[in-house]
C-alpha positions as CSV (number, residue, x, y, z in Angstrom):
1,L,0.0,0.0,0.0
2,L,2.7,2.5,0.9
3,A,4.7,1.3,-2.1
4,T,1.7,2.0,-4.4
5,H,0.5,5.3,-3.1
6,L,3.6,7.0,-1.6
7,L,6.7,5.5,-3.0
8,A,5.9,4.8,-6.6
9,P,4.5,8.4,-7.4
10,V,7.8,10.0,-6.2
11,I,10.3,7.8,-8.1
12,A,10.1,9.7,-11.4
13,G,10.5,13.1,-9.8
14,F,13.4,12.0,-7.6
15,R,15.2,10.4,-10.6
16,R,15.0,13.6,-12.5
17,L,16.9,15.2,-9.7
18,Y,19.3,12.3,-9.1
19,P,19.4,10.2,-12.3
20,Q,22.4,8.2,-10.9
21,V,20.3,6.7,-8.1
22,T,18.4,3.5,-8.9
23,F,15.7,1.7,-6.8
24,D,15.4,-1.9,-5.7
25,V,11.9,-2.1,-4.1
26,E,10.5,-5.1,-2.2
27,V,6.9,-5.0,-1.2
28,E,6.1,-7.2,1.8
29,A,4.2,-7.3,5.1
30,A,5.5,-4.7,7.6
31,S,6.7,-7.4,10.0
32,A,8.7,-9.2,7.3
33,G,12.4,-8.7,6.7
34,S,15.1,-7.1,8.8
35,V,15.4,-3.3,8.7
36,N,19.1,-3.9,8.2
37,D,18.4,-5.4,4.8
38,Y,17.4,-2.1,3.3
39,D,18.4,1.6,3.2
40,I,14.9,2.6,4.2
41,K,11.8,0.6,5.3
42,L,8.5,2.5,5.3
43,L,5.9,1.7,7.9
44,S,2.9,3.3,9.4
45,A,1.9,3.1,13.1
46,P,-0.2,4.9,15.7
47,A,1.3,8.3,16.6
48,D,2.4,7.0,20.0
49,F,4.4,4.1,18.4
50,N,7.5,3.3,20.4
51,G,9.0,0.3,18.7
52,N,12.6,-0.9,19.2
53,L,13.6,0.7,15.8
54,I,15.7,3.6,14.6
55,A,12.8,5.3,12.9
56,R,12.4,8.8,11.5
57,P,8.9,10.2,11.4
58,I,8.0,11.5,7.9
59,I,4.5,12.9,8.7
60,T,1.8,12.5,11.3
61,T,-1.5,12.3,9.6
62,V,-5.1,11.6,10.4
63,G,-7.8,9.3,9.1
64,V,-10.5,11.2,7.1
65,L,-13.9,10.2,5.7
66,C,-14.0,10.4,1.9
67,A,-16.5,9.7,-0.9
68,S,-16.5,10.1,-4.6
69,P,-18.1,13.2,-6.2
70,E,-20.5,10.8,-8.0
71,Y,-21.7,9.2,-4.7
72,L,-22.2,12.6,-3.1
73,A,-24.1,13.9,-6.2
74,E,-26.5,11.0,-5.8
75,R,-26.8,10.7,-2.0
76,G,-25.8,14.2,-0.7
77,A,-23.1,14.9,1.8
78,P,-23.5,14.1,5.5
79,Q,-23.8,17.3,7.5
80,S,-23.2,15.8,11.0
81,P,-21.7,12.5,12.2
82,D,-25.2,11.2,13.0
83,D,-26.0,11.5,9.3
84,L,-23.7,8.5,8.6
85,K,-26.5,6.3,9.7
86,N,-28.3,7.1,6.5
87,H,-25.3,6.5,4.2
88,D,-23.6,3.6,2.6
89,C,-20.4,3.1,4.7
90,L,-17.4,1.0,4.0
91,Q,-15.3,-0.1,6.9
92,F,-11.8,-1.3,7.4
93,K,-12.0,-4.8,9.0
94,H,-9.6,-5.2,11.9
95,P,-9.7,-7.6,14.9
96,E,-9.2,-4.8,17.4
97,R,-12.0,-2.6,16.0
98,R,-15.7,-2.9,16.5
99,S,-17.8,-3.5,13.5
100,G,-20.7,-1.2,12.8
101,V,-19.3,1.7,14.8
102,V,-17.4,4.8,13.4
103,V,-15.4,6.6,16.1
104,L,-14.8,10.3,15.2
105,T,-12.8,13.0,16.9
106,N,-13.2,16.8,16.4
107,P,-9.8,18.4,16.9
108,E,-11.4,21.9,16.8
109,A,-13.7,21.0,19.8
110,D,-11.1,20.0,22.4
111,G,-10.9,16.5,21.0
112,L,-14.6,15.8,21.3
113,T,-15.1,12.1,20.4
114,V,-18.4,10.5,19.3
115,E,-19.3,7.0,18.3
116,V,-21.8,6.6,15.5
117,P,-23.5,3.3,14.9
118,V,-23.6,2.4,11.2
119,R,-24.6,-0.5,9.0
120,P,-21.6,-1.0,6.8
121,I,-22.4,-2.2,3.3
122,C,-19.0,-3.7,3.0
123,Q,-16.1,-4.6,5.4
124,I,-12.7,-4.9,3.9
125,N,-9.4,-5.9,5.6
126,F,-7.1,-4.3,3.0
127,V,-6.9,-0.5,2.8
128,D,-6.1,-0.5,-0.9
129,T,-9.3,-2.4,-1.8
130,L,-11.4,-0.1,0.4
131,L,-9.9,2.9,-1.3
132,R,-10.7,1.5,-4.8
133,A,-14.3,0.9,-3.7
134,V,-14.7,4.5,-2.4
135,L,-13.1,5.9,-5.6
136,D,-15.7,3.9,-7.6
137,G,-18.6,5.4,-5.7
138,A,-19.6,2.6,-3.4
139,G,-20.0,4.8,-0.4
140,I,-18.2,6.7,2.4
141,G,-15.0,5.2,3.9
142,A,-12.1,6.3,6.1
143,Q,-8.6,6.7,4.6
144,P,-5.3,7.9,6.0
145,M,-4.9,11.5,4.8
146,D,-1.4,10.8,3.3
147,L,-2.8,8.1,1.1
148,A,-6.0,10.0,0.2
149,A,-4.3,13.4,-0.5
150,P,-3.5,12.9,-4.2
151,Y,-7.1,11.9,-4.9
152,L,-8.5,14.8,-2.8
153,N,-6.2,17.2,-4.6
154,S,-7.3,15.9,-8.0
155,G,-11.0,15.9,-7.1
156,R,-11.5,12.2,-7.5
157,L,-12.4,12.1,-3.8
158,V,-14.1,14.6,-1.5
159,R,-13.5,14.8,2.2
160,V,-16.8,14.8,4.2
161,L,-17.5,15.9,7.8
162,A,-14.3,17.9,8.1
163,P,-12.8,18.6,10.6
164,W,-13.8,15.3,12.1
165,T,-11.1,12.6,11.9
166,T,-10.9,8.8,12.6
167,G,-7.6,8.9,14.5
168,Q,-3.9,9.6,14.0
169,L,-1.2,7.6,12.3
170,T,2.5,8.4,11.7
171,L,4.4,7.4,8.6
172,Y,8.0,6.3,9.6
173,A,11.1,5.6,7.7
174,A,12.9,2.8,9.6
175,L,16.6,2.9,9.2
176,P,19.5,0.5,9.7
177,S,21.3,0.9,13.0
178,R,24.3,2.9,11.8
179,K,25.5,6.3,12.6
180,F,25.7,7.9,9.2
181,L,23.2,7.7,6.3
182,P,24.4,7.4,2.7
183,A,23.9,10.6,0.8
184,R,21.4,8.9,-1.5
185,T,19.2,7.8,1.5
186,Q,19.2,11.3,3.1
187,A,18.3,12.9,-0.3
188,F,15.4,10.5,-0.8
189,L,14.1,10.9,2.8
190,D,14.1,14.7,2.3
191,Y,12.4,14.4,-1.1
192,L,9.7,12.0,0.1
193,T,9.0,14.0,3.3
194,E,8.6,17.3,1.4
195,R,6.4,15.8,-1.3
196,T,4.2,13.9,1.2
197,R,3.8,16.9,3.5
198,S,3.0,19.3,0.6
199,S,0.4,16.9,-0.8
200,V,-1.3,16.5,2.6
201,H,-1.2,20.3,3.3
202,A,-2.9,21.0,-0.1
203,A,-5.6,18.4,0.7
204,M,-6.2,19.9,4.1
205,L,-6.5,23.4,2.6
206,R,-8.9,22.1,-0.1
207,A,-11.2,20.5,2.5
208,A,-11.1,23.6,4.7
209,S,-12.1,25.8,1.8
210,G,-15.0,23.5,0.9
211,E,-13.6,22.8,-2.6
212,N,-14.8,19.6,-4.4
């Protein structure tokens, strides 16, 4: 997922700046493979993650509710969290999360948190599949802002119920346990961080201005 939505889109731009650098990408489960096998290993975790890794935070982001313009044109946009009861909701399936409940936090109201009971039309245990269904107009679903940002910026997705969020995640670059980074690694970390933060910032501004 991170390889598809964060890594792949920046390769062309980075190579234009550093044509001598080549990539050898392996896509695998986050728990697989030793960090020491790679220059960089990308992983996402809760914002309070404290694993036994040398990990550099790239961006702390939030989960946001999104829908396609086509779905919203047909069904209208929810105006309050309670309106989700009347919408087609898609949920990420996780053993530690309750099915049929959307937990939302409002960072502009001292972290007010509400639980909204919904009847999900689909539960999916793979974020990429959920994203595809939301893009195709199946309903409203939560996505990490860093992954949704390119689609929000292009207008293929619209954020709903801003400023409510579904929690925080941090994207980390896990690094081998050595004192100095190769110049190529530092250059790519800087480029990936700048591009990701710029994309998320633009999406946040777009949602705040009410643009579709």
